[in-house]
C-alpha positions as CSV (number, residue, x, y, z in Angstrom):
1,M,264.3,-7.0,11.4
2,N,261.6,-7.1,8.7
3,I,263.0,-6.9,5.2
4,V,260.6,-6.6,2.2
5,K,261.9,-6.9,-1.3
6,A,260.0,-6.2,-4.5
7,T,261.2,-6.2,-8.1
8,G,259.9,-4.2,-11.1
9,E,257.5,-5.2,-13.8
10,K,258.5,-7.4,-16.8
11,N,259.9,-5.6,-19.8
12,S,261.3,-2.8,-17.7
13,K,264.7,-2.1,-16.1
14,E,264.8,-4.1,-12.9
15,H,264.6,-2.2,-9.6
16,T,264.4,-3.4,-6.0
17,L,263.0,-2.0,-2.7
18,T,264.3,-3.1,0.7
19,L,262.5,-1.7,3.7
20,W,263.7,-2.0,7.3
21,Q,261.1,-1.6,10.0
22,R,259.4,1.3,8.1
23,E,262.4,3.5,9.0
24,K,264.8,2.9,6.2
25,L,264.2,2.3,2.5
26,V,266.8,1.4,-0.1
27,I,265.8,1.5,-3.7
28,T,268.0,0.4,-6.7
29,G,267.4,0.9,-10.4
30,I,265.9,4.3,-10.3
31,D,266.3,7.0,-13.0
32,K,266.0,10.1,-10.9
33,V,264.5,11.8,-7.9
34,K,261.8,14.2,-9.1
35,S,261.0,15.7,-5.8
36,A,261.6,15.2,-2.1
37,N,260.5,16.8,1.1
38,D,259.8,15.7,4.7
39,K,256.4,14.2,3.8
40,G,257.2,12.4,0.5
41,V,259.6,11.4,-2.2
42,L,258.7,11.1,-5.9
43,I,261.0,8.9,-7.9
44,A,261.1,8.2,-11.6
45,L,261.4,4.6,-12.7
46,P,261.8,3.6,-16.4
47,N,258.0,3.0,-16.9
48,C,256.3,4.7,-14.0
49,N,256.8,6.8,-10.8
50,L,257.3,5.6,-7.3
51,I,255.8,7.7,-4.5
52,I,256.9,7.3,-0.9
53,T,254.9,9.1,1.7
54,G,255.5,9.4,5.5
55,S,256.9,11.8,8.0
56,N,260.3,13.2,8.8
57,L,261.6,11.7,5.5
58,Q,265.1,12.5,4.4
59,V,267.1,11.4,1.4
60,N,270.3,10.2,3.0
61,Q,272.1,9.0,-0.1
62,F,271.5,9.1,-3.9
63,D,274.1,7.6,-6.3
64,I,273.1,8.6,-9.8
65,T,275.6,6.3,-11.4
66,T,274.2,3.1,-9.7
67,G,270.6,4.4,-9.4
68,T,270.6,3.7,-5.7
69,L,268.6,5.8,-3.2
70,E,268.3,5.6,0.6
71,V,265.4,7.3,2.4
72,V,265.0,7.4,6.2
73,G,262.1,8.5,8.4
74,T,258.7,7.0,9.1
75,I,257.5,5.4,5.9
76,D,253.8,5.1,5.7
77,K,253.1,4.2,2.1
78,I,254.9,3.1,-1.1
79,D,252.9,3.5,-4.3
80,Y,253.5,3.0,-8.0
81,S,251.9,5.6,-10.3
82,Q,251.5,5.6,-14.1
83,G,251.6,9.1,-15.5
84,K,250.5,12.2,-13.6
85,S,248.8,11.7,-10.3
86,F,247.1,13.9,-7.8
87,L,250.0,13.2,-5.5
88,T,252.5,14.8,-7.9
89,K,250.8,18.1,-7.1
90,F,251.6,17.4,-3.4
91,F,255.3,17.7,-4.2
92,K,255.2,21.1,-6.0
């Protein structure tokens, strides 16, 4: 099992990402899910957005009180984005 963990930038609310075999991603410390479909999930963090792209993606669980999100499917890319991005149009 490959587990990758990342923490957020300094001066921001901490968040973590834990990825299992590109098939399951658990994220903590998120503010809200802006958009989700089978090709991508757009997540609001305190100072930026997090964009997950892949195929057959599903939000399995989202707990707004703890800020924990679980995404399953084939995860191809995880990207941080400041402000509006061309990918935000992808989710409309």
